[in-house]
N, C-alpha and C positions, 0 to 999 in steps of 0.2 A: 766381288766388291765393285761398287759403282766407281766410275772414273774420278769423280770429285772427292769421294771418301779416300781413294788411294792417294790422290794429290795432297789432300789435307794431312793424312797420316804420314806420308813420306816426308813432309816438312815438319809436322808437329812432333812426331815421336823423337827424332834426334834433338829437337829443341827442348822437349820435356826432359830427356836424359841429361842434357847440359844444364838446363835451368835448375833441375832438382838438386844438382850438386851444390848450388849456392846456399839454399836453406839448410841442406844437410850439413854443409860445412859450418854454418852458424850453430846448428844443433850440436855438432862435435865440439866446437869452441865452448858452448855453454856446458856440455857434458864434462869437458876437461876442467874448467874452472869451478863447475858445480861440485867437484869432488876435492876441492882444496881446503874445505873446512869452514868456509865463511860465505854468507850471502853477499858480502861486499865485492867479492870477485865477480859474481854474476852481474851485480849492478855495474861494475866497471866496464865489463864487456858490453852491457846494454848501452851505457852512456857513450863509450868510445865508438862502438859500432854505429850508434845513431849519428854521431858527428860525421862519420864518413858516408853514411846513407844520405845525409843532408847534402854533403859536398857533391857526391856523385849523382844523386837524383837531380840536383839543380842543372847539371850538364848532361842530362840524359838525352837531350836533343842530338848529341853526337851519334847516338845509336839510332834513335827513332826517326829523326829527320833524314839521316843517311839511308836508312832502310826504305822509306817510302819513295824518296826521290830516285834511288837506284832502281827499284823495281819498275817504276814508271818508265825510266829511260831504257831499261831492258825491254819492256813491252813495245817500245817504239823502235827497238833495235838501234838505238843511238849509242854506240859503243864509246866514242870519244867522251861523251858526257858522263857515261858510267865511270870512266877512269877519273875524270875531272872532279866528280863528286867525292870520290875517295880521297884524292889529294887535298881538296879543300878542307874536308872534315878532319883529316889527320893534322894538317897544319894548324887549324884553329884549336884542336885539342892540345897540341904541344904548347901553344901559346898560353892557353888557360892553365895548364899544369905548371908552367913557369911562374905565373902570378900566384898560384896557390902556395908554392914553396916560399916565395918572397913574403907573402902575407900570412904565413902559417900561424904565427903566435897570436896576433890580434884576432884572427878568425877563430882560433881555439877558445880564447877567453870569451868571445861573444857567444859562441854556441853553448859553452858550459855554464855561462852566466844565465842563459835562458833556461836550460834544463835544471839548474840548481841542485846538483846531487849533494849528498852529505859529504863531509870533509874527507873521510877515509876513501869513499868511492871516488871522489874528485882526484885525489892523488894518484890512485891506480889508473884512472881514465886518462890522466895527463901522460903517464908513462906509455900507455897504449897509443895515444894520438901522436906523440913525438916520434915514434918509430914508423907508424903506418902512413904518415903523410908523405913519406919518400916513395911510396908506391903510386902516387898520383900520375906521373908521366906514363907509366905502364898501363894503368887502368883507363885513362882517357883515350890513349892511342888504341888500345884494344877495343874500347867501346865503338870507335869509328870503324874499325876493321870488322867487328862483329855485325854491325848494322849493314855494312856493305855486303858481307857474305849472305845475310838473310835476303837482302834485296836482289842478289844474284840467284835466288832460289836454292841456296846451299846452306842448309842448317846442320849438315854433318861436320863441317870443319869447326864451327863453334862448339859442337858437341864434344869433339875430341879435345879441343883446347880446354874447355871447361872441366871435363873429367880429369884430364892430366893435371891441370892447374890445382884442382882441389885434392887430388891424391897427394900431390907434392906438399900442399898446405897441411894436410892432416899428418903426414909422415914427419914433416919438419916441426910442427907444433908439438906433437907427442914426444918426439926426440928431445926437443929443447926443454920442455916442461918436466917430463918424467925421467928423461935420461940425464940431462944436465942440471936439473934442479931449478930452472927458471920458473917464474910465475907468469904474470901478465905480459912481461916483455918477451917471453918465449912464444906466446900465441901471436904477438904482433910481428916478431921477426919471421915466423913461419908464414904469415900472411903476405908480407912484402916479398919474400923469396918466391912464393908461388905466383904472385902477380907478374913479376918479370919473366918467370919461366913460361907463363901463359902467353905473354906478348911474343916471345921468341918463337914459340910453337906456331902462333897465328901467322907470323911473318913467314915462317917456313911453308905453311900451307899456301900462302899467296904466291910465293916464289915457285912452288911446284905446279900449281894448277892455273895460275893467271898471269904469269910473267909475260906470256905472249901478247897480252893486252897493252903492254907498254908502247907498242907501235901506234896506238890510237891517241897517245898523249900529244896535245898541242899546247906547249907552254904559254903561248900568248892568249889561249882561251880558258886557262884554268881560272883566272880571276875576271872573266868576262862579266861586264857590269850587270846585265839582265839576269844571268844565272846566279851571281852572288846575291843580288837583291832577292831573288826567289828563295835561295837557301836561307837567308836571314828572315824573310817574311814567314816562311814555314816554321822556322825554329824559334822565333820570338814568342809565338803562342805556346809552344811546348815548354819554353823556358819559364814563362809566366805560370803556366799550368803546374809546372813542377814546384814553383814556390808555394802554391796552394797545397800540394801534396805534402811538401816538407812542413808547412805550418801545422797540418793536422797531425803528422807523425811526431813532430817535435813536441807539440802540446800534449799528445797522448803520453809520451814518455815523461814529460815534465809533470803532468797530473798524477801519474803513478809515483814519481819520485817524491812529490809533496805528501803522499800518503804513507811514506816510510819505506824502509829497505825491503820489507817482506812483499808489499804490493808491487814495488818496482821489480823485484826478482820474479814474482809470479807473472806479471804482465809481460816480462821479457820472454819467459818460456812460452806463454800462450801466443805471443806475437810470432814466435818461430813457427808455430803450427799454422798461423795465418799465412806466413811467408811461403811455407811449403805448398799450400793451396795456390797462392798467387803465381808462383813460378811454374807449377804444372799447367795452370790455365793459360799462362803466357805462352806456352808451347803452341797452343791452338791460336792464340792471338798473333804469334809470329807467322803462322801459316796464313792467317787472314791478311797480314801486312804484305807478304810476298805475293800471294795469289791475287789479292784484291788490287794491289798496285799494278801487277802485270796485266790483269784483265781490263783495268781502266786505261792503261797505256795502249792496249790493243783495241779498245772500244768494244769489248765483248760483254754486253750487259747480261745476256742469257747465262753465260758461264759464271758471272759475278753473282747473280741471284741464286743459282744452284749451289755455289760454294757457300754462300751465307746461310742458306737453310741447313746444310749439312754441318756447318760449324756450330749452329745453335743446338743441333741434336747432340753432338759430341760434348759440348760444354755442359749441358744439362745432365748427361749421363755421369760425367766425371764429378761434377759438383755434388750430386746426390750420393755418390760413393764416398766422397770425403766426409760428408756430414754424418753418414751412418758409422763410419770408422771412428770418428771423433766422439760420437755419442756413446758407443759401446766399448771402445778400447782406450778412451782418453786417459783414464787413471794409469793404466799400464805404460802409456807413452811418457807420462810425467815422471814416473819412477825411473825410467831409463835416463832421464836428463839430469836428475839430481838426487842425492841421498839426503838432502836437507828436508826433514819431515815437515817442518813449519812451512817451507816454501811449497811443498807438494799439497799440503792441506789448503793453503791459501789459494793456490792455482786451481784446485779442484772446485772451489767455490764459484769461480768465474769461468769454468770450462765451457759452459753452454754458450756464453757470449762468443767465444772463439770458434765453437763448432758451427755456428750459423753463417760464418763469413763465406763459406764455399757457396751457399745458396744466394746470399744477398749480393755477393760480388760477381756472380757468374756473367751477367749481362755486361757489366762494365768492362771486365777483362776482355771479352770477345769483341765488343764493339770498339774498344780502344784500338785493337789491331786493325779493324776495318778502316777506321778513320785515319790512322797513321798511314796505311797503304794508299789511301786516297789523298793524303796530305791535307785533309780537312781539319787542320789544327785549331782553327778558331772555335769550332764547335766543341772540340775536346777541352779547350780552355773554359768555355761557357759551362760545360757539365761539371767540371771540377770546382770552379768558382762558386756556383750555386750550391753544390753539395758541401763545400767547406763552410759556407754560411750556415747551412742546416746543422752541421756537426756542432759548431760552437753554440748555436742557439739551443739545441737540445741539451747539450751537456750543462750549460749554465742553468737551464731550467731544472735539470734532474740531479745535479751533483749533491745538493744538500739533503735530498731524500733518498737517493739510490746509491750515492758514492761511486765506487768503482763499477758497479753494475750499470750505472748511468753512463759511464765512460764507454763501456762496450756496446751498450744500446745505441748511443750516438754514433759510434763508429760503424755499426751495421747499417744504420739509416743512411749514413754518408755514402757507403758503397752502393746501396740499392738505388739511391737517387741519381748517382752518376750514370747508371745503366738506363734509368728512365729518361733522362734528358737526351742521351745519345740516341735512344730508340725514337724519340719524337723528332729528332733532327735527321734521321736516316733517309726519309723521302727527299729532303732537300739535298743531301749528299749525292743521291743517285741522279737527280735532275741536273746537278752541276757537273758531275763526273762524266756523264754520257750525253754528248751533244748531238749524236746522230741516232 
């Protein structure tokens, strides 16, 4: 096996194993509520889950920005800055979590007003939200820690954290729902329990493998002006980019909800299939973040170009595999997620829209990782902003004639155009990243 392939797989495979537990957990949650006897439960998990996707996606810079900055500092062998990045990111994450707890009620009403679920779904979603919001401190701190681990070329620690976290989540949710007779609140309590368990496991990994790095910490330099400015300059573009991502996902859910509970439930299940693809592909994106940032920090363009070529190969291979599986085995997958026949039949109608996301999103997933590693976040914002405009334009043109088919077509076009824009900007990234 070539050196670059080995480096990529050594980083990507643990990330894939950890990432895949996230959509699998979502699939388990859907499967649990999908057997409660009403599509309203599936809708509640969709709406409640979307609320927290919005919240945590908005602050995704705590992972992405931390990863890119850390990998570049590591490439320069600047160990004090490696530690200062972690401390800055965690401090900011804790401050944001405090604000989320203070503002939880108006934030909940704003998000649910935008999604506009039906009354029964709304009540169940409120129950889910009121419990899960207390996991925010754990989630945001763990995001910072995960980004730092990836920047340190260590994807195995996040893998173990994620697998353990999700096993705990599944066991807790199944026990609370089927053992103690809880409904949506059981799923929510299982989620919060696992979030704090994951944080403590992550801290344990840091103490075991990186405690020695505390000697590099210089308290007066943690909030050094130029480094703080760089941290926020990088992350402001990720923050704005995330708003665009949230706008698309929020409207996607809202558009489904306005078409009735069956379309909402069907889109929820199909979106889990998309998330499974995205989290697997993100494993390769994480490899691109870690290796790309390191090669840029070391100013090794030859290694960077070779790594990029091999990442493209692996992403195409995996995306084609997912497309084939969804086309030929999609119906069987749907029946595993719910026994509601109307939901299965409705989802089957739109299955092909979900099956194509692996192909249409492949370039965006991989190039996102490369641009994060290079901290070229302005270009990432540009790609998502233009693609968001395309999504809304297409859907408004197609919704009256194609309905939910038009929604999935617009979403596939949105993913594809993100990749196109980043590909066009790739030569500029290289010219800026490699000065010698």
